[in-house]
Biopython code that builds the backbone (N, CA, C, O; Angstrom):
import numpy as np
from Bio.PDB.StructureBuilder import StructureBuilder

atoms = [
    (1, "ILE", "N", (-4.663, 2.990, -5.574)),
    (1, "ILE", "CA", (-3.383, 3.502, -5.119)),
    (1, "ILE", "C", (-3.562, 4.967, -4.769)),
    (1, "ILE", "O", (-4.099, 5.751, -5.551)),
    (2, "LEU", "N", (-3.121, 5.306, -3.623)),
    (2, "LEU", "CA", (-3.051, 6.697, -3.213)),
    (2, "LEU", "C", (-1.589, 7.080, -3.221)),
    (2, "LEU", "O", (-0.724, 6.231, -3.008)),
    (3, "GLN", "N", (-1.310, 8.309, -3.456)),
    (3, "GLN", "CA", (0.081, 8.741, -3.397)),
    (3, "GLN", "C", (0.147, 10.109, -2.763)),
    (3, "GLN", "O", (-0.778, 10.913, -2.881)),
    (4, "LYS", "N", (1.235, 10.359, -2.099)),
    (4, "LYS", "CA", (1.473, 11.696, -1.574)),
    (4, "LYS", "C", (2.952, 12.000, -1.733)),
    (4, "LYS", "O", (3.799, 11.117, -1.594)),
    (5, "ALA", "N", (3.247, 13.236, -2.021)),
    (5, "ALA", "CA", (4.638, 13.642, -2.210)),
    (5, "ALA", "C", (5.241, 14.020, -0.868)),
    (5, "ALA", "O", (4.639, 14.761, -0.092)),
    (6, "LEU", "N", (6.408, 13.517, -0.606)),
    (6, "LEU", "CA", (7.171, 13.869, 0.583)),
    (6, "LEU", "C", (8.492, 14.460, 0.135)),
    (6, "LEU", "O", (8.898, 14.298, -1.016)),
    (7, "ALA", "N", (9.148, 15.132, 1.030)),
    (7, "ALA", "CA", (10.443, 15.724, 0.691)),
    (7, "ALA", "C", (11.421, 14.654, 0.217)),
    (7, "ALA", "O", (12.234, 14.901, -0.674)),
    (8, "GLU", "N", (11.341, 13.458, 0.816)),
    (8, "GLU", "CA", (12.279, 12.403, 0.456)),
    (8, "GLU", "C", (11.783, 11.516, -0.680)),
    (8, "GLU", "O", (12.480, 10.579, -1.070)),
    (9, "GLY", "N", (10.607, 11.784, -1.216)),
    (9, "GLY", "CA", (10.109, 10.984, -2.333)),
    (9, "GLY", "C", (8.599, 10.884, -2.329)),
    (9, "GLY", "O", (7.905, 11.694, -1.715)),
    (10, "ILE", "N", (8.107, 9.879, -3.025)),
    (10, "ILE", "CA", (6.670, 9.674, -3.165)),
    (10, "ILE", "C", (6.294, 8.369, -2.478)),
    (10, "ILE", "O", (7.016, 7.376, -2.562)),
    (11, "VAL", "N", (5.160, 8.386, -1.804)),
    (11, "VAL", "CA", (4.659, 7.199, -1.124)),
    (11, "VAL", "C", (3.385, 6.738, -1.826)),
    (11, "VAL", "O", (2.428, 7.499, -1.959)),
    (12, "PHE", "N", (3.385, 5.494, -2.268)),
    (12, "PHE", "CA", (2.186, 4.863, -2.808)),
    (12, "PHE", "C", (1.618, 3.988, -1.697)),
    (12, "PHE", "O", (2.342, 3.207, -1.081)),
    (13, "VAL", "N", (0.326, 4.123, -1.447)),
    (13, "VAL", "CA", (-0.288, 3.425, -0.318)),
    (13, "VAL", "C", (-1.380, 2.491, -0.824)),
    (13, "VAL", "O", (-2.309, 2.920, -1.508)),
    (14, "GLU", "N", (-1.260, 1.218, -0.481)),
    (14, "GLU", "CA", (-2.298, 0.226, -0.763)),
    (14, "GLU", "C", (-3.106, 0.054, 0.518)),
    (14, "GLU", "O", (-2.544, -0.206, 1.581)),
    (15, "VAL", "N", (-4.424, 0.200, 0.416)),
    (15, "VAL", "CA", (-5.298, 0.083, 1.586)),
    (15, "VAL", "C", (-6.131, -1.181, 1.439)),
    (15, "VAL", "O", (-6.780, -1.397, 0.416)),
    (16, "LYS", "N", (-6.103, -2.011, 2.474)),
    (16, "LYS", "CA", (-6.875, -3.250, 2.490)),
    (16, "LYS", "C", (-7.821, -3.218, 3.677)),
    (16, "LYS", "O", (-7.417, -2.902, 4.796)),
    (17, "THR", "N", (-9.084, -3.547, 3.427)),
    (17, "THR", "CA", (-10.100, -3.536, 4.478)),
    (17, "THR", "C", (-10.703, -4.926, 4.603)),
    (17, "THR", "O", (-10.957, -5.602, 3.606)),
    (18, "ARG", "N", (-10.925, -5.338, 5.832)),
    (18, "ARG", "CA", (-11.554, -6.624, 6.132)),
    (18, "ARG", "C", (-12.619, -6.413, 7.202)),
    (18, "ARG", "O", (-12.488, -5.544, 8.064)),
    (19, "ALA", "N", (-13.671, -7.219, 7.135)),
    (19, "ALA", "CA", (-14.699, -7.174, 8.178)),
    (19, "ALA", "C", (-14.131, -7.741, 9.474)),
    (19, "ALA", "O", (-14.408, -7.234, 10.560)),
    (20, "ASP", "N", (-13.337, -8.792, 9.347)),
    (20, "ASP", "CA", (-12.622, -9.353, 10.495)),
    (20, "ASP", "C", (-11.427, -10.126, 9.954)),
    (20, "ASP", "O", (-11.282, -10.302, 8.744)),
    (21, "GLU", "N", (-10.585, -10.579, 10.850)),
    (21, "GLU", "CA", (-9.376, -11.295, 10.425)),
    (21, "GLU", "C", (-9.424, -12.755, 10.843)),
    (21, "GLU", "O", (-8.381, -13.390, 11.000)),
    (22, "SER", "N", (-10.616, -13.288, 11.023)),
    (22, "SER", "CA", (-10.713, -14.658, 11.497)),
    (22, "SER", "C", (-10.138, -15.667, 10.503)),
    (22, "SER", "O", (-9.620, -16.708, 10.904)),
    (23, "LEU", "N", (-10.229, -15.362, 9.214)),
    (23, "LEU", "CA", (-9.705, -16.289, 8.210)),
    (23, "LEU", "C", (-8.355, -15.864, 7.653)),
    (23, "LEU", "O", (-7.439, -16.681, 7.559)),
    (24, "THR", "N", (-8.225, -14.608, 7.286)),
    (24, "THR", "CA", (-7.006, -14.129, 6.632)),
    (24, "THR", "C", (-6.667, -12.723, 7.103)),
    (24, "THR", "O", (-7.502, -11.824, 7.005)),
    (25, "PRO", "N", (-5.455, -12.518, 7.613)),
    (25, "PRO", "CA", (-5.052, -11.144, 7.946)),
    (25, "PRO", "C", (-5.049, -10.272, 6.694)),
    (25, "PRO", "O", (-4.676, -10.730, 5.614)),
    (26, "ALA", "N", (-5.457, -9.040, 6.838)),
    (26, "ALA", "CA", (-5.579, -8.134, 5.691)),
    (26, "ALA", "C", (-4.260, -7.973, 4.942)),
    (26, "ALA", "O", (-4.249, -7.930, 3.712)),
    (27, "GLU", "N", (-3.151, -7.884, 5.671)),
    (27, "GLU", "CA", (-1.868, -7.644, 5.001)),
    (27, "GLU", "C", (-1.388, -8.853, 4.196)),
    (27, "GLU", "O", (-0.519, -8.710, 3.335)),
    (28, "SER", "N", (-1.937, -10.033, 4.461)),
    (28, "SER", "CA", (-1.471, -11.231, 3.755)),
    (28, "SER", "C", (-1.984, -11.313, 2.321)),
    (28, "SER", "O", (-1.539, -12.176, 1.564)),
    (29, "VAL", "N", (-2.906, -10.441, 1.930)),
    (29, "VAL", "CA", (-3.436, -10.498, 0.565)),
    (29, "VAL", "C", (-2.589, -9.703, -0.430)),
    (29, "VAL", "O", (-2.947, -9.612, -1.604)),
    (30, "ILE", "N", (-1.480, -9.131, 0.020)),
    (30, "ILE", "CA", (-0.557, -8.455, -0.896)),
    (30, "ILE", "C", (0.394, -9.525, -1.434)),
    (30, "ILE", "O", (1.480, -9.739, -0.896)),
    (31, "THR", "N", (-0.031, -10.178, -2.488)),
    (31, "THR", "CA", (0.713, -11.289, -3.078)),
    (31, "THR", "C", (1.857, -10.767, -3.953)),
    (31, "THR", "O", (1.890, -9.581, -4.282)),
    (32, "PRO", "N", (2.781, -11.630, -4.325)),
    (32, "PRO", "CA", (3.828, -11.200, -5.259)),
    (32, "PRO", "C", (3.254, -10.628, -6.560)),
    (32, "PRO", "O", (3.792, -9.660, -7.098)),
    (33, "ALA", "N", (2.179, -11.214, -7.063)),
    (33, "ALA", "CA", (1.557, -10.687, -8.288)),
    (33, "ALA", "C", (0.994, -9.292, -8.051)),
    (33, "ALA", "O", (1.109, -8.424, -8.916)),
    (34, "LYS", "N", (0.387, -9.070, -6.888)),
    (34, "LYS", "CA", (-0.158, -7.748, -6.559)),
    (34, "LYS", "C", (0.975, -6.731, -6.437)),
    (34, "LYS", "O", (0.841, -5.598, -6.899)),
    (35, "LYS", "N", (2.082, -7.124, -5.824)),
    (35, "LYS", "CA", (3.240, -6.232, -5.701)),
    (35, "LYS", "C", (3.763, -5.832, -7.076)),
    (35, "LYS", "O", (4.123, -4.676, -7.297)),
    (36, "THR", "N", (3.803, -6.790, -7.997)),
    (36, "THR", "CA", (4.251, -6.499, -9.362)),
    (36, "THR", "C", (3.325, -5.490, -10.028)),
    (36, "THR", "O", (3.792, -4.549, -10.670)),
    (37, "LYS", "N", (2.010, -5.681, -9.880)),
    (37, "LYS", "CA", (1.042, -4.748, -10.469)),
    (37, "LYS", "C", (1.162, -3.357, -9.859)),
    (37, "LYS", "O", (1.097, -2.356, -10.572)),
    (38, "LEU", "N", (1.339, -3.293, -8.541)),
    (38, "LEU", "CA", (1.487, -1.996, -7.878)),
    (38, "LEU", "C", (2.747, -1.286, -8.356)),
    (38, "LEU", "O", (2.728, -0.083, -8.614)),
    (39, "ASN", "N", (3.837, -2.033, -8.472)),
    (39, "ASN", "CA", (5.088, -1.438, -8.936)),
    (39, "ASN", "C", (4.947, -0.933, -10.369)),
    (39, "ASN", "O", (5.428, 0.152, -10.695)),
    (40, "ARG", "N", (4.299, -1.704, -11.215)),
    (40, "ARG", "CA", (4.091, -1.300, -12.606)),
    (40, "ARG", "C", (3.255, -0.018, -12.675)),
    (40, "ARG", "O", (3.564, 0.890, -13.446)),
    (41, "ALA", "N", (2.199, 0.048, -11.867)),
    (41, "ALA", "CA", (1.343, 1.242, -11.846)),
    (41, "ALA", "C", (2.114, 2.455, -11.328)),
    (41, "ALA", "O", (1.961, 3.559, -11.850)),
    (42, "ALA", "N", (2.938, 2.251, -10.308)),
    (42, "ALA", "CA", (3.720, 3.351, -9.745)),
    (42, "ALA", "C", (4.723, 3.882, -10.767)),
    (42, "ALA", "O", (4.867, 5.093, -10.932)),
    (43, "ARG", "N", (5.409, 2.979, -11.442)),
    (43, "ARG", "CA", (6.391, 3.403, -12.435)),
    (43, "ARG", "C", (5.713, 4.136, -13.594)),
    (43, "ARG", "O", (6.273, 5.089, -14.137)),
    (44, "TYR", "N", (4.520, 3.700, -13.972)),
    (44, "TYR", "CA", (3.759, 4.389, -15.015)),
    (44, "TYR", "C", (3.406, 5.800, -14.555)),
    (44, "TYR", "O", (3.567, 6.763, -15.305)),
    (45, "PHE", "N", (2.924, 5.918, -13.315)),
    (45, "PHE", "CA", (2.584, 7.226, -12.750)),
    (45, "PHE", "C", (3.796, 8.155, -12.784)),
    (45, "PHE", "O", (3.694, 9.306, -13.207)),
    (46, "LEU", "N", (4.938, 7.646, -12.335)),
    (46, "LEU", "CA", (6.155, 8.456, -12.311)),
    (46, "LEU", "C", (6.568, 8.879, -13.721)),
    (46, "LEU", "O", (7.010, 10.009, -13.931)),
    (47, "THR", "N", (6.423, 7.977, -14.674)),
    (47, "THR", "CA", (6.805, 8.277, -16.056)),
    (47, "THR", "C", (5.907, 9.338, -16.675)),
    (47, "THR", "O", (6.401, 10.291, -17.276)),
    (48, "ILE", "N", (4.589, 9.185, -16.536)),
    (48, "ILE", "CA", (3.695, 10.150, -17.194)),
    (48, "ILE", "C", (3.768, 11.531, -16.553)),
    (48, "ILE", "O", (3.412, 12.530, -17.177)),
    (49, "HIS", "N", (4.232, 11.584, -15.302)),
    (49, "HIS", "CA", (4.391, 12.878, -14.634)),
    (49, "HIS", "C", (5.830, 13.389, -14.712)),
    (49, "HIS", "O", (6.184, 14.391, -14.091)),
    (50, "ASN", "N", (6.653, 12.673, -15.493)),
    (50, "ASN", "CA", (8.038, 13.062, -15.734)),
    (50, "ASN", "C", (8.838, 13.230, -14.440)),
    (50, "ASN", "O", (9.619, 14.169, -14.288)),
    (51, "ILE", "N", (8.622, 12.301, -13.522)),
    (51, "ILE", "CA", (9.346, 12.334, -12.240)),
    (51, "ILE", "C", (9.931, 10.954, -11.925)),
    (51, "ILE", "O", (10.030, 10.561, -10.763)),
    (52, "GLU", "N", (10.315, 10.230, -12.973)),
    (52, "GLU", "CA", (10.782, 8.864, -12.760)),
    (52, "GLU", "C", (12.066, 8.765, -11.955)),
    (52, "GLU", "O", (12.421, 7.676, -11.503)),
    (53, "ASN", "N", (12.768, 9.869, -11.765)),
    (53, "ASN", "CA", (13.990, 9.843, -10.960)),
    (53, "ASN", "C", (13.737, 10.086, -9.478)),
    (53, "ASN", "O", (14.666, 10.008, -8.675)),
    (54, "ARG", "N", (12.496, 10.380, -9.103)),
    (54, "ARG", "CA", (12.175, 10.599, -7.689)),
    (54, "ARG", "C", (12.167, 9.267, -6.946)),
    (54, "ARG", "O", (11.687, 8.268, -7.483)),
    (55, "PRO", "N", (12.684, 9.236, -5.735)),
    (55, "PRO", "CA", (12.580, 8.004, -4.947)),
    (55, "PRO", "C", (11.119, 7.763, -4.571)),
    (55, "PRO", "O", (10.330, 8.700, -4.447)),
    (56, "TYR", "N", (10.778, 6.489, -4.393)),
    (56, "TYR", "CA", (9.413, 6.152, -3.995)),
    (56, "TYR", "C", (9.429, 4.906, -3.130)),
    (56, "TYR", "O", (10.399, 4.147, -3.106)),
    (57, "ARG", "N", (8.328, 4.719, -2.424)),
    (57, "ARG", "CA", (8.191, 3.538, -1.581)),
    (57, "ARG", "C", (6.726, 3.119, -1.568)),
    (57, "ARG", "O", (5.839, 3.855, -2.000)),
    (58, "PHE", "N", (6.503, 1.906, -1.054)),
    (58, "PHE", "CA", (5.148, 1.379, -0.940)),
    (58, "PHE", "C", (4.810, 1.158, 0.528)),
    (58, "PHE", "O", (5.532, 0.468, 1.248)),
    (59, "ASP", "N", (3.713, 1.746, 0.957)),
    (59, "ASP", "CA", (3.179, 1.503, 2.289)),
    (59, "ASP", "C", (1.895, 0.700, 2.144)),
    (59, "ASP", "O", (1.246, 0.729, 1.098)),
    (60, "VAL", "N", (1.537, -0.013, 3.198)),
    (60, "VAL", "CA", (0.266, -0.733, 3.245)),
    (60, "VAL", "C", (-0.463, -0.289, 4.502)),
    (60, "VAL", "O", (0.120, -0.243, 5.586)),
    (61, "VAL", "N", (-1.740, 0.037, 4.352)),
    (61, "VAL", "CA", (-2.603, 0.354, 5.487)),
    (61, "VAL", "C", (-3.685, -0.712, 5.519)),
    (61, "VAL", "O", (-4.353, -0.965, 4.516)),
    (62, "THR", "N", (-3.853, -1.340, 6.686)),
    (62, "THR", "CA", (-4.922, -2.320, 6.833)),
    (62, "THR", "C", (-5.969, -1.770, 7.789)),
    (62, "THR", "O", (-5.651, -1.142, 8.798)),
    (63, "VAL", "N", (-7.222, -2.022, 7.445)),
    (63, "VAL", "CA", (-8.350, -1.605, 8.271)),
    (63, "VAL", "C", (-9.178, -2.850, 8.553)),
    (63, "VAL", "O", (-9.674, -3.497, 7.630)),
    (64, "VAL", "N", (-9.324, -3.183, 9.833)),
    (64, "VAL", "CA", (-10.174, -4.299, 10.237)),
    (64, "VAL", "C", (-11.363, -3.692, 10.954)),
    (64, "VAL", "O", (-11.214, -3.030, 11.981)),
    (65, "LEU", "N", (-12.550, -3.923, 10.400)),
    (65, "LEU", "CA", (-13.740, -3.238, 10.885)),
    (65, "LEU", "C", (-14.158, -3.655, 12.284)),
    (65, "LEU", "O", (-14.898, -2.922, 12.940)),
    (66, "GLY", "N", (-13.718, -4.786, 12.753)),
    (66, "GLY", "CA", (-13.895, -5.155, 14.147)),
    (66, "GLY", "C", (-15.326, -5.401, 14.571)),
    (66, "GLY", "O", (-15.852, -4.689, 15.427)),
    (67, "GLN", "N", (-15.960, -6.393, 13.988)),
    (67, "GLN", "CA", (-17.322, -6.723, 14.382)),
    (67, "GLN", "C", (-17.392, -7.130, 15.850)),
    (67, "GLN", "O", (-18.423, -6.954, 16.498)),
    (68, "ALA", "N", (-16.299, -7.672, 16.370)),
    (68, "ALA", "CA", (-16.270, -8.087, 17.770)),
    (68, "ALA", "C", (-15.552, -7.077, 18.656)),
    (68, "ALA", "O", (-15.320, -7.350, 19.833)),
    (69, "GLY", "N", (-15.200, -5.922, 18.117)),
    (69, "GLY", "CA", (-14.464, -4.930, 18.893)),
    (69, "GLY", "C", (-14.253, -3.676, 18.080)),
    (69, "GLY", "O", (-14.897, -3.482, 17.049)),
    (70, "PRO", "N", (-13.349, -2.817, 18.539)),
    (70, "PRO", "CA", (-13.117, -1.549, 17.839)),
    (70, "PRO", "C", (-12.390, -1.752, 16.502)),
    (70, "PRO", "O", (-11.737, -2.771, 16.277)),
    (71, "VAL", "N", (-12.525, -0.765, 15.636)),
    (71, "VAL", "CA", (-11.815, -0.771, 14.353)),
    (71, "VAL", "C", (-10.315, -0.725, 14.620)),
    (71, "VAL", "O", (-9.850, 0.017, 15.486)),
    (72, "GLN", "N", (-9.564, -1.523, 13.867)),
    (72, "GLN", "CA", (-8.107, -1.537, 13.991)),
    (72, "GLN", "C", (-7.508, -1.024, 12.686)),
    (72, "GLN", "O", (-7.853, -1.498, 11.603)),
    (73, "ILE", "N", (-6.620, -0.064, 12.800)),
    (73, "ILE", "CA", (-5.927, 0.479, 11.633)),
    (73, "ILE", "C", (-4.434, 0.309, 11.860)),
    (73, "ILE", "O", (-3.891, 0.745, 12.875)),
    (74, "ARG", "N", (-3.773, -0.336, 10.892)),
    (74, "ARG", "CA", (-2.325, -0.539, 10.980)),
    (74, "ARG", "C", (-1.676, 0.044, 9.731)),
    (74, "ARG", "O", (-2.180, -0.116, 8.619)),
    (75, "HIS", "N", (-0.549, 0.722, 9.935)),
    (75, "HIS", "CA", (0.188, 1.340, 8.829)),
    (75, "HIS", "C", (1.573, 0.713, 8.787)),
    (75, "HIS", "O", (2.333, 0.796, 9.752)),
    (76, "TYR", "N", (1.896, 0.083, 7.659)),
    (76, "TYR", "CA", (3.200, -0.540, 7.459)),
    (76, "TYR", "C", (3.988, 0.320, 6.481)),
    (76, "TYR", "O", (3.743, 0.284, 5.275)),
    (77, "GLU", "N", (4.930, 1.088, 7.001)),
    (77, "GLU", "CA", (5.765, 1.919, 6.137)),
    (77, "GLU", "C", (6.792, 1.048, 5.424)),
    (77, "GLU", "O", (7.337, 0.101, 5.991)),
    (78, "ASN", "N", (7.038, 1.395, 4.167)),
    (78, "ASN", "CA", (8.012, 0.651, 3.364)),
    (78, "ASN", "C", (7.713, -0.850, 3.427)),
    (78, "ASN", "O", (8.596, -1.668, 3.684)),
    (79, "ALA", "N", (6.449, -1.183, 3.186)),
    (79, "ALA", "CA", (5.952, -2.545, 3.373)),
    (79, "ALA", "C", (6.630, -3.572, 2.478)),
    (79, "ALA", "O", (6.803, -4.727, 2.867)),
    (80, "PHE", "N", (7.010, -3.151, 1.287)),
    (80, "PHE", "CA", (7.733, -4.064, 0.401)),
    (80, "PHE", "C", (8.594, -3.264, -0.558)),
    (80, "PHE", "O", (8.351, -2.087, -0.823)),
    (81, "VAL", "N", (9.605, -3.944, -1.065)),
    (81, "VAL", "CA", (10.538, -3.324, -2.000)),
    (81, "VAL", "C", (10.267, -3.924, -3.374)),
    (81, "VAL", "O", (10.223, -5.145, -3.520)),
    (82, "PRO", "N", (10.084, -3.072, -4.384)),
    (82, "PRO", "CA", (9.773, -3.610, -5.723)),
    (82, "PRO", "C", (10.934, -4.390, -6.311)),
    (82, "PRO", "O", (10.832, -4.903, -7.425)),
]
sb = StructureBuilder()
sb.init_structure("model")
sb.init_model(0)
sb.init_chain("A")
sb.init_seg("    ")
for serial, (resi, resn, name, xyz) in enumerate(atoms, 1):
    if name == "N":
        sb.init_residue(resn, " ", resi, " ")
    sb.init_atom(name, np.array(xyz, "f"), 0.0, 1.0, " ", f" {name:<3s}", serial, name[0])
structure = sb.get_structure()
């Protein structure tokens, strides 16, 4: 998890990388269980830093290395709501 502080809150970013997307798109591996774990980790981070009242969101960045073409990077802002 990466995080950065913004004026409107904190952004936690999950980055997924794939060699190609022939079998599974990178963004499809963010399962409900993974979302729960990410939310739990984010809330822990906010608590230990005493900023649990700050708004936060989850973004997902996918990187496809593109063996058959150029690297593709996609950024999904507010990708899911905890």
